[in-house]
N, C-alpha and C positions, 0 to 999 in steps of 0.2 A: 734624132727621134722625131717622128711625125705623128700628127694628130689626124683623125678623120676629118674630111672636109665639111660634113654636115653632122651635127651632134644634137641629141636630145638629152636634156638633163631632167631626171625625175627624182625630186627630193622635196620633202615637206618643209625644209628650212629655207625660207624665202631669202634671207641674207646670204646664206651659203650659195644659193643658186645665182643671185645677182653678181656676187664677187667672181664666181667661177665663170659665168657667162661673159663678163667683161674681160677676164684674162684670156679666155678662148677667142673672143672676137678680136682682140689685139693681135692674135696669131693667125688671123684670117679664117677662122672657123665660123661657119654659119650655125647659130645656136638657137634652139627653142627650149624653154624651160616649162615644165609642168610640175604640179605639186600634189597630184593624187593619181591613182591608177586609171580611173575613167578618162580623165583629160589626157593622160599620156597615150592611151590606146587610140583616142579620137585624133590626136595630133598626127599619128602615123598614117592616117588616111590621106593627108595632104602633104606630109613632110617625109620624104624618103631619107631617113637617117643612115649614115655609115657607121655611127657609133652611138651607144647609149650608156650614160652614167646613171645607174639605178641605186637608190638608197634601199637598205634592208628594211628599215622601219619607216613607213609612209603614213604616219598617223594611225588610222584604223586599218590600213592595208598592209600587206606583207610583200616586200620586194621579191622574195624567193618564189612566191606563188604567181607573181606577175611575169616572170621570165618566160614561161611557156607561151603566154599570149603575145608577148612582145616578139618572140621568135616567129610565131605564126604570121604576124602582120608584117614583119620586116626581117625576113630570113637572112639577108646579106649583112645586117648590122652586127657589129661586135658589141656585146654587152659586158660592161664592167660593173660588178656589184661593189658599191662602196658602203662602208659602215663604220660607225664609231664603236660598235660592239663586236669586234673581230674575234673569231674563234676558228679553230681548225674544223670543227663540225659544220659550221655554216659555210666555210670556204668549200669544203668537199661537196656539200649539198648544192651550192650554187653552180659548181662546175658540172655536176651530174644533171642538173636541170637545163643546162645549155649556156651558162655564162661563159664568156671568153676569158675573163680574169676576175680577180678579187682584190680589192684595195682597201686597207684600213684607213680610216680618217684619223687625224688630219693628214692630207697629202698635198704636195705641191704640183705644179703644172708639169714638171719633168717626170714625176712619178706616174702621173696620169698618162702622159705620152708613152712611157715605157709599158704601161699596162695594156695599151692598145696594140703594141707591136706584136708580131707573131713570134712565138718561141723559136729559138734557134735550134735546129736538130743537132748541131755539134756541141751545144752547151752541155757541160757535165751536169749530172744530177746534183741537186743540192746536198750539202753535207748534213748528216743527221745531227741533232743537237748534242752538245757535249754531255749534258745531263737531261734526263727525262723531265717532263713537266711535273710540278708538285701535285700532290694528291688533291689539294684544294682546287688547283687549276683544272685538273682532269674532271673533278666533280662539277665544276661550272660548265665545262664543255659538254659533259654528259647531259646536264639539264637543258642546255641549248639544243642539243641534238634531239632529245625526246620532245621538246616543245615544237621543233620543226616537223617532226614526224606526225605530230598531232595537229598540224596545220595552224599553229598559233593558238590553239585552244588550251588555256591555262588549266581549266578544270580537268580536262582529259589527261593532260600531262601530269598533273598532281596525282591523279588516280594511278597512272602507270608507274610513277615514282614511289607511290605509297606515302605521300606527305600531304599535309593540309594545304589547300589551295592558297590561303593567305601566306603561309610560310614560303611556298614556291614563288609567289608574286614578290615578296620581300627580297628573296635571294636573286631573282631575275632583275630587279630594279637596280641592283648594285652593279658597279663596273666590273669588268673581268678581273680576275685575280692576277696581279702582276708577280712576276718571278723576281725574287730578291737575290741579288748577287751576294755571295757569302765569302 
């Protein structure tokens, strides 16, 4: 597994960026870290990255909305969207917007290297899950999808879902529903 030679990290978590940058530097990767959308876009003027690790939630910015601008400034770079709030809806949205791959946090350096590799054409399609996701999980993913469609606007998403804005904020602040083995 190989990593891109020049990588841009875009994440608002300073400690995460420092640790990941050190691990990548040990593997010979030239790394620059940025912590918001504006500085990430500015960095690409001088730094031609081969790979970009982009966080979904960048404080006030949304990583999904940043993908288009990153692709416009650096079309050769492979973008891997990394998030601690993984869902099928955001993964599909990221891929439609131009991300190369999607990676749930926490991840190790080998998983990151694998995310940057090109998919093998001979690889069999993934097996469907043995059981469909629970109703609670599907509801959480639906809320995430509607929020993404509204560009991160919680008030607009609440109106579309027909719930109070505070109720939606409370539900979005929770971690994704985990499937319980029975």
